[in-house]
N, C-alpha and C positions, 0 to 999 in steps of 0.2 A: 667708417661708414656712418652717416648720420642716422639718428633715430627718427622714424616716421610713424605717423598715425595711419592705421589702416582705414580705408573707406568702409562705410557701413555695409555695402554689398559684400565685400570680402569677409568682413567679420561674420556676417550671417552665413556665408558658405562654410566657413571654418566651424561655426556652431552646428551647422547641418550635418557635418561629418560625425559629430558625437551623438546628436539627437536622432537623426534619420540615417541609420546605418543601412537599411534595406527597406523594401516596400512594407514588410510586416511591421517594422518599427514605426513607420509613418501611420499605418492603420492603428497601431496601439495608441499613439498620441491623440489621434482624432477620436477614438472610442473613449479614451479617458476624458476628453473634453465633453463628450456627449453625456457620459455618466454624471459628471460634475454639474451639468445643466439640468439634471433631474429627469433624464429620458427614461421612458418605460419600454420603448422599442427602438432598436438600432438595426438599420439595414446596411449591409456592406456588399459592394460589388467590386470585382477586380478583373482586369483583362491583361493578357500578356505577362502573367506573373506579377501584376501590379505596376509594372514599368510603363505600360501603355496608358492605363487608366485605373483610377481608384475613385470610388464614390462611397461616401459615408453619410447617411441621412438619419436624423433622430427626431423625436417629438419633445425635445426639451424646451426650456424657457425661451430660446431664440435670442437674437440680437437686434438692436435698433439700427437705424441708418447712422446715428452718431457713433455707435460702438464699433461698427465694422472697420473703419480706418485705424482705430486704436488697437483692435484685435491683432492686426498683422504687424504691429510695431514690436520690436524686441524688448523682452522683459516687461510687457504689459499684461496684467492678469487681473481677474476679478476674484481671485481665491486667496489673496492676502490683503490684510488691512492693518494700518498702524494702531497701536494701543493708545491709551490716554497720554503717554509720554512721547508719542511719535516714533516708537520703536517698532520694527517689523520682526515679528517672532517666527523664526524658521524651525522652531522645535515643536510647535503644536500644529501639525499639518493634518487636516481632516479630509482633504480632497485628494483625488488621483493626480491632478496636475497642480502646479503652483509657480513654475519657473518662468512662464510666459515666453518660451522659446520655440514651441512646436510650429505654429502657423508661420511666423517669419522665416524659420529655417526651411520649411517645405517650399514656401514661396520663392526663396532665393535659388532653388535648384530645380524647380518645376514650374508648370503653368497651373496656378491655383485659382479656383473660383469658389467664392463663398456666397451662398444665397440663404437668407434667413428672414423669419418673421417673428418678432417679439410677441410674447403672450399679451393679449389684450389690444393689439394693434391690427389694423386692417391691411396696411401696405407691407409688402415684402421688398427687400433690397438686396443688391448684389454688388460684389467688388471683385476685381480681377487683378492677380499679381503674376507677372511673367518674368522669371529670372531675376527677381528683386525689383522690377519696375512695377509701380502701383498705379492703376487706373482710378478714375473717379467712381464714387458710389452711384449706382443707377438702379431704377425700379426693376423688379424681377417678378416673374410668374412663380408661384409657390403653391404646391399641393399640401393641404393640411392647415389646421388652425394656427399652429405655431411650431417652431422648431428650426433646425438648421440642416442645410444640404451642402456638403463640401465635395468638390470634384477636383481631382489631381490628375493632370495629364503629362505624359513625357517626363516622368520622374528622372532626375539626374541629367536631363538634356543640357543643362548649363554647366555641368561638371563631367565632361566626357571621361576623364580619368577614373572617376568613381564608377561610372557605368560599365567600364571594361571589367571590373572586378565582381560584377553581379553573377550569380549562379544561373543555371538554366531556368526557364520559365516554370517547369515542373517543380524544381526545388523551391523557388520563391513562392509558388502557390501552396506547397505543403507548409512552408513557414507561416504563411498568412492564416491557413486553417488552424495550425497549432496555436497561434497567438489568439485567435478569436475563441478557441475552445477554452483557453485559460481565462479570458475575460468572462466568458459565460459561466464557468465554474465559480468565479469569484462573486458574481452578482446574479443569483438565481431569480431575483424578482424582476429582472430586465429581460425582455424578449430579444433574441438575436436571430438574424438571418444572414446567410453568406452565399453569394453566387460568384462563381469563377468561370469566366469565358462563357457565360450564359447557362452554365450547369448549376443546378441547385446542390449545394454542399451541406448547409446546415439550416434547419428550421427549428428553433427552440422557443416555444411559447413561454411567457412569464410564469414562474412558479411562486407558490406561497412562501413568504420568508419563514425560515425555520429549518430544523433538521430534516423533516420529511420532504419539504420542497427542495432542499439542497441535495438530498439523496436522489430525488427524481431527476434533477438536473445532471447530476453525476452519471446516473444510469443512461441518460440520453446522450451524453458525451463519450463516456468510457464503455458503454455497453451494459446490457442487463446482467451479464455474468458478474460484473463488479457489484451491482446492487445485491445480487443473491449471495455473494460471498464477502460482504463488507461488514466490519465490526465498527459500531459507533464509538466515537471518542468524545468525551466531554469531562475535562478536568480543569481545576483552577488551583494555582499556587502563587502566593504572594502577589496578587493582583494581575497575574498573567493567565489568560484562559486559552486552553487548547481544545478545539472541537474538530469535527470532521469524521472521516471514515478511512479505515485501513483494511486491506484485504487479508484473508486467511493465508497462512504460510503456504498451503498447497495451491493457492491461487497466485502463482508467481510468474515472473517474466524473465526473459533473457537479457534485458538491459534495464536501466533506470529511467526510461522514458515516461513511465506511468507513475512518477512521484512528483507531487505538486505541493507547493507551500505558498500560503497566502498570509500576509501580515497586514492586519487592519483592512482586509478586503482588497489588498493590492497583490497581484501575482508577482512573486519574486523568485529568483534563482539563488540559492544559498547552499554552500557546502555543509553548513550545519545540519541541514535536513538529511542529507545522504549519510553523514556520520552517525546521526541519531538513529536512523532506520537500520543501518548496519548493526549497531549495538543492540537494538531491541529485537531484531530477528536473527541474531547470531546463532542462537540455539537451534534454529529451525530450517535454515536454508544453506545450501552449498554456496561456495564462494562465487560461482558463476551464475547464480540466480538472484533475482531482485524482487522485493515486494512491491505491491501497488498501494498507493495511499494518496489521499487529498486531505491535507491538514491545514487548519485555519488558526492562526495565532492572533489573539486580540489583547492589546495592552495599551497603556497610556502612551500617547504620541511622544511624550518627552522621554520615554524609555527606549526609543528606537530612532535611529538616524536614517532617513530616507533620502537625504541630500548628498549621497555618496557619489553618484554619477548622474549626468543629465538624463540618461535613459530611465532612471529610477527603478531599475531591475535588481539592484543590490541594496541591502540594508545592513546596518550595524546595530546590534543590540547592546544596551548598556551593561546588561548582565547575561552574556551568552550561555554561561554554565547553567543558569536558572532555566532558560528556555530549553536547552538541550536535555537537562535532567527531567523537565516536565514532559518532553516528547517521549523519551525513553521509558519513563515510569508509566505514563498513560498507555503507551502501546503494550507494554508488558502486562499491565493490569487487564487490558482488553483481551489479549491473547490468552491469558490464564482463564478468563471468564468464558472463553469459547469451548473449554473442556476438550472432548474428543472429536469435536466437529471438524469435518473435512470439506473441501470445496465441492460444490455441485458439478463443476466441470469434469471431475474425474468420471462420474457416471456417464456423462454425455460422450466423453472420449471412448469409454469402454463400449458403449452401445454402437458408436460409429464404426469401431474396429471389428464388430462381429455381425454387422448387417450382411445378409446373404448377398445383396447386390454388390457390396464392396469386396467381399471375400471371393466370390465366384462371378466375375462380370459375364453377363450374357448367359448365365446358367438357366436352362429350361428343364424342369423335372420330367423324367421319363416314366415309363410304366414300372410298377412295383416289381421287385425281383420275385421270381417264382417261389423261392423258398419262403419269403416273407408272406406271400399270399397264402401258401399252403398252411403256414403256421397260424395265420389269422383265421383261415377257414376251419382249422382243426379245433376250434373251441377256445382260442385265446380271448380273455376278457381284460379290459383295462383295469388298473388298480383303483381303489377307492380314493376319494379326495382327501382322506385323513393322512397327515404327514406320517411317513414311516418312522418307526422307532429306531433307536441306534442299534438294538439287537437285530431287528429285521433287516437292516441294511447289510449286515454281515460283511462290512468292509474290512480289508486288512488293517490291522492296528487298532481296530475298535472292538473286535470280538473278544480280545484277550484282556479287556478291562478287568482289573481285579475286583473281587467282591468288596474289598475294603473301600475302594473308590466309589463303587456303586452305592454302598451303604452310607458313606460319609464323604460326599463330594468335596467338602472344604479341605480335606487332606491333600487334594490334588494340587493345592497351592504350593505345598512344600516340594513337589516333584518338579516344578517348573523353575529350574535354575536356582534352587535353594530357597524358593519362596519369593513371590514377586511383591507382595504388599507389606513386607516386614518393616520397611523403613518409611515409605512415603504415603501420606494420606491415610494413615491407619484408621482414624475414626470414620472417614467416608467409606473406605474400602470395607471395613467391618459391617457398616450399615448396609452396603450393597450386598455383601455376602449373606447377611442375615435375611434380607428381603428375598434373595434368590433361593436360598436353601433352607431357611428357617432354623429353628433350634433343634439340633439333631439329638440332644440328650433328653428332650422332653418327650413324654409318652404321647401316642397319637390321641387326637381329639375324639372324645366319646360324647354322644348325645344322651344326656340323662333325662329321665322322665320329668316333665314340668319345665323343661328349658324353653324360654321364650323365643330365642333366636336359634336358627340352625347353625351348625359349625361353619366357619369361614371356608370358602373355597380356596384350594391351593393356588398360589400365584403362578401364572403361566410365564415361563422365561421369554417367550416371544414378544411379550409386552415391554421388555427392556429395549432401550434405543438400538442396541446391536443384536437383539434377538437371541434365539437359542441355536446352539451349534447342531448341525444336522450331519455334517460329513467333513472329512479331510481329503483334499484332492492333491495327488502327487506328493503327499507328505510335506506340503509347503503351504497350502492355502486352506483356510477354514471357511466352509460354507455355512452361513447362518440364516435362519428364517425369521423375519419380522412380520408384523401384522399386515403390512402393505408392500412387502418386497423381499429382496434377498441381499445379504451382505457377504462380501468376499474379503477375507482378512489375510494379509501377508503375515504369517505367524512370527517370522524372524524380525521383520521391521517393527511390528507392534511391540513385541517383547523387548526389543532393543531400546525403544523409547521409554518403556516402563522402568527398565533397569537404570537407564541414564538419569531419569528424573529422581529415582531413589538415591543414586550416587550424589547428585547435586544437593539434594536435601541433607544428606548425611555430611557432606563437605561444608555446607553452610552452618550446620548445627555444631560440628566439632572443629571447624577450622581446617586449613590446609596444612598437612604435615610438611615439615621442612627438613632439609638435610644441610649440615654445616660443611663448608668447603675446607679442605685440609689447609689450603693456602688461599686466603682471601684474594680476590681478583680486582685489580684496579682498572677501571674503564674511563678512558679519556673522552670528554665531550666538549662541545662548545659551552662556554660559561653560562649562557642563558639556558641551554638545555639541561646542564647539570643542576642549575638552581630549580628548574621546574621538576626534575625527577626527585630531588631531595625533599622538595615541598610536599610530595606525595608519599614519603617514606612510610608513614603509618598505614596508609591504604594498601601499599604494596606489601607490607609486612603481613597484613591479614590474608593476602593471597600467597604467602609463602616465600616472598622475596625480601630479604633483609639487607639493606644497604645504608650507607652513611656518606656524608660529605668527606672528600679527601683533598681539600684545597680547591682553589678556583679551577673550574674546568675538569673536574674528575670526581668519580664516586667509587666507593669501596664496597664490593659485594661480598657479604659474609655467609649468607645462606640462600639456597634456592629451593623451589618446591620439589618435594620428593617425587611427585608424580612425573616430573619431566626427566627423571633419571640423570644422566650425564648431560646437563644442559650447557649450551653456549651462552654463558652469562653476559659476555660483552655484546653479542648480537641481540640478545633479549633486551638489554638495557637500552641499546640504541633504537630498537623498534619501539620501545615504550616512550622514549624521548620524542620520536616522530609522532606517535599517537597523541601525546600530551600537547604538542605544538598544533596539531591539526584538529583534534576532536575534544581536547580537554580531559580525556580519560585514558587510562592505561589498557586499551583494548587488546594489545598484543599479548600480554600475560594472560588475561582472561580467556582469550580465544585459544591459546595454547593449552591451558588447563582443560577447557571444555573439549578441545580436540582429543586430548588424552582420555578424558572420561568417556567420550563418545566411542573411541577405539576399544576401551575396556568393556563398555556396555555391549558393543558389537560381538566381541569374543565371548562374553559371558551370557549371551542370550540363547534362547531356543533356536537351534539351527534349522535351516531349510533341509528337509529330508528326514526329520525326526517324526516318528509316529506319536500322536497324542491320543490319550484316552478322551472319552466324551466329557468327563468331568474336568479334565485339564483344559480342553478347548473352551468350555463355558467359564472356567475360572479366568482364562485370559480375557475373554470378552467383558466379564464383570470388572476386572481390574482396569481395562481400558476406559470404561465408562467412569471410573472413579479417579482417573489420573489426568491432570491437565496436559494439554498439548499432545495427547495420544493419537490425534487424527493424522499426524505426520511423523515420519521418522526423523532422525537427527540431520538428514540432508534435504529435508523439505519435500520428500516424496510421500504420497498418501499411504497410510497403513491399511486402509480398507476402501472398498468401493461399494456403494449402496445402489442397487438397481430397483427402482419402483416397479411394482407389479404391472402398472399401466404401461410402462415403457417396454417391459418384456412382452406384454400382450401385443404391442404394436409390431414387434419383431416378427411375430408369427401371424400377423394379419388378423388378429382377433379383435382389433379396434380400428 
């Protein structure tokens, strides 16, 4: 069969299959062009899921009558220029687009009309392309001083086979909305609007460039809850900067749909982000829960390849391990800085669940029972506003607090699972305990004659972030009072996190104990996998797994972590090989060790159903405040819920 040259129309339709996969990808290309043109406002309209009509208008620099015919030629672009030697550099890309394929590709499969007025010109011009056929440039009416308006009708009418594979109009509309949200998150200084089938979907005004403007844009797109529960990220390592915001562990999702990565302000989809987030949040979330994050990577354009695919949604980093390590390290640093903080959504969920109208639909209060009326009329008076003391409550389990604990509350730390603060955060915990209970061996303060200042007032525990313990409910939950609300603590979940953090600290300080195998086990792998595993032998040894090369395509396992007991060495090594290939780190071993520590912490913690003394409850609260990550248990669930007094008053109609 002879070799033939394909006609330009066919070439453009083949290219359109890569560049314009669906209406959302066509909108992405047009929005990229608008941003490159310096637009500050971009309007998008779509009808019939984008298959019937798409309109994208911007206030960018616009195009002249001479530029319009060139713009719809394949591989014609204003975003690349030759250097002094006549070479075109594809490594230093500073724009969203650069390939010059979008407009001719769209014009080859749809009816494309471009109307534009260049900045500084009075006339506006238009050009029409239908299925690859180009009309002459003609004068056009144009609203605005300058900019471009592009209208696409009957997308894929020239390629009916592609049209058959489109999803429903609703699915295509959702894809368009998601795409525009990504663009809006990447460019907070640009205003965006989106109308679908005449309905207003997005109205996002331009924000001030910078972290605060970016957070405001993220709140507008992802919701105010994200803003209230986001941790700011800003770290630099070896010329690579990571900024953005990540959600608290207790603000998690059932899927990874709320994880966004931007590279040099370009929205991309990369498996590296999911692997890095999984590693950073491994200590805090269950396997079926996912964090929310919007992360922005900024680096030299020569260190990243964005020319992997015509759609430009995939990138390749020159040093992926550097970027991944930066993401993991920055996220862990931010999570550690959050301390005992838990998401605000837990309080809202708790309040929603106890509102009278949701618990008793249609409930109408009736007359007071006769017994209650008689009791009230018999001289009953309401209690004072002063909080009741622990002795006055006379609750089961609190009245039998020993005199030793009442006299020296610090000793209660030794009764909670052998002492909670013995290993982790000793300096901080000691400072918190001293602030809470003072120096018990010192004599009481006495005012001597001639003293200039009165003795200092004792510190009120309700001024602590988690307040002062007032009661224990169902021997499971600690009720604490703060200055402006109430805190309810799950005693088992909270103590489990404290014990787990202490075990991790001790393991890091003393290393992981190892057990030698009576007969070393040979594990056969692919030669490339074996090489990757052996290259990380030193790192694996620090985690308790000692292995060495055993010829091409095999490794010899001599020792395994003692925490794992009778471990499946072969299965463990194969999982590590898969993690090294996919994520560049041995996550499998770390996760198994953390899972064992988590289980041990669960069994070694204060159980639900155990009665605690007042000093023990306060000791638990103070230790939570001094321990990082204590706002959530090892599975990502909150360890406490804080209800503000104003919210409680709303429940009872007092506000």
